[in-house]
C-alpha positions as CSV (number, residue, x, y, z in Angstrom):
1,M,-1.2,7.8,10.2
2,A,-1.9,5.8,7.1
3,I,-4.4,7.3,4.5
4,H,-7.4,5.1,3.9
5,V,-8.4,5.1,0.2
6,S,-11.3,3.9,-1.7
7,D,-12.0,3.0,-5.6
8,A,-13.5,6.5,-5.7
9,D,-10.4,8.5,-4.6
10,F,-7.7,6.1,-5.6
11,Q,-6.6,8.1,-8.7
12,D,-6.1,11.5,-6.8
13,V,-4.4,9.8,-3.8
14,V,-2.3,7.1,-5.3
15,L,-1.7,7.7,-9.1
16,N,-1.5,11.5,-8.9
17,S,0.8,11.5,-5.9
18,D,4.0,13.6,-6.3
19,V,5.8,11.3,-3.9
20,P,6.1,7.4,-3.8
21,V,3.0,5.5,-2.5
22,V,3.0,2.1,-0.6
23,L,-0.4,0.8,-1.0
24,D,-1.5,-2.0,1.5
25,L,-4.4,-4.2,0.1
26,W,-6.1,-5.9,3.1
27,A,-9.2,-7.3,4.4
28,E,-10.7,-7.4,8.0
29,W,-10.8,-11.3,7.9
30,C,-7.2,-11.7,6.9
31,G,-4.7,-12.6,9.7
32,P,-1.5,-11.8,7.8
33,C,-3.0,-8.5,6.9
34,R,-3.3,-7.6,10.6
35,M,0.4,-8.5,11.0
36,I,1.6,-5.9,8.5
37,G,-0.9,-3.3,9.4
38,P,1.1,-2.0,12.3
39,I,4.2,-1.8,10.1
40,I,2.6,0.3,7.6
41,E,1.1,2.7,10.2
42,E,4.6,3.0,11.8
43,M,6.1,3.6,8.3
44,S,3.6,6.4,7.8
45,G,5.2,8.5,10.5
46,E,8.7,7.7,9.5
47,Y,8.2,8.7,6.0
48,E,5.9,11.6,6.6
49,G,6.5,14.2,3.7
50,K,8.5,11.9,1.9
51,A,6.1,9.0,0.8
52,K,2.5,8.1,1.3
53,M,1.4,4.9,3.3
54,V,-2.1,4.0,1.9
55,K,-4.5,1.2,3.0
56,M,-7.4,-0.2,0.9
57,D,-10.0,-2.6,2.1
58,I,-10.4,-4.9,-0.8
59,D,-13.9,-6.1,0.5
60,A,-15.2,-2.5,0.2
61,N,-13.4,-1.6,-2.9
62,P,-13.2,-4.3,-5.3
63,Q,-12.3,-2.3,-8.5
64,T,-8.7,-1.5,-7.8
65,P,-7.6,-4.8,-6.7
66,V,-9.0,-6.2,-10.0
67,K,-7.4,-3.5,-12.2
68,F,-3.9,-4.6,-10.6
69,G,-4.5,-8.3,-10.7
70,V,-4.4,-8.7,-7.1
71,R,-5.2,-12.4,-6.1
72,N,-3.8,-12.9,-2.6
73,I,-3.7,-10.6,0.3
74,P,-1.9,-9.0,1.8
75,T,-0.5,-7.4,-1.2
76,V,1.4,-4.2,-1.0
77,L,2.0,-2.3,-4.2
78,F,4.8,0.3,-4.5
79,F,4.0,3.3,-6.8
80,K,6.2,6.0,-8.3
81,G,4.9,8.5,-10.8
82,G,1.6,6.8,-11.1
83,E,3.1,3.4,-11.9
84,V,3.5,0.2,-9.9
85,V,7.3,-0.2,-9.7
86,D,7.3,-3.1,-7.1
87,K,5.2,-5.5,-5.4
88,Q,5.1,-7.6,-2.1
89,V,2.6,-10.4,-1.6
90,G,2.3,-12.0,1.9
91,A,3.4,-10.8,5.5
92,V,7.2,-10.1,5.5
93,P,9.3,-8.1,8.2
94,K,9.3,-4.2,8.1
95,S,12.9,-4.3,6.7
96,V,11.6,-5.7,3.4
97,F,9.0,-2.9,2.9
98,V,11.6,-0.3,3.9
99,E,14.1,-1.6,1.4
100,K,11.6,-1.7,-1.3
101,L,10.5,2.1,-0.5
102,E,14.0,3.2,-0.1
103,K,14.7,2.3,-3.8
104,L,12.1,4.7,-5.0
105,F,13.9,7.8,-3.7
């Protein structure tokens, strides 16, 4: 299951992670966000122990999206070693997320 993160625990969960992190920035009212939500959940099982799938509600946590310049959702950020190394804006097929994540291993 994907990890739900807040502005408060973002540093510990995402930036200090010893495995790659896929961060899904979403909102309840966002239709395309609901389309990729199940993909992120599915990948959390497939990559358990190898990568973290993390979700953040931007309405409840405004600081992190501003820090990373997120203007549109869904935005998925790919972190490795505490740094953003890739980004995907908008709803895309699962294969796109898998391809971007696989490059981080």
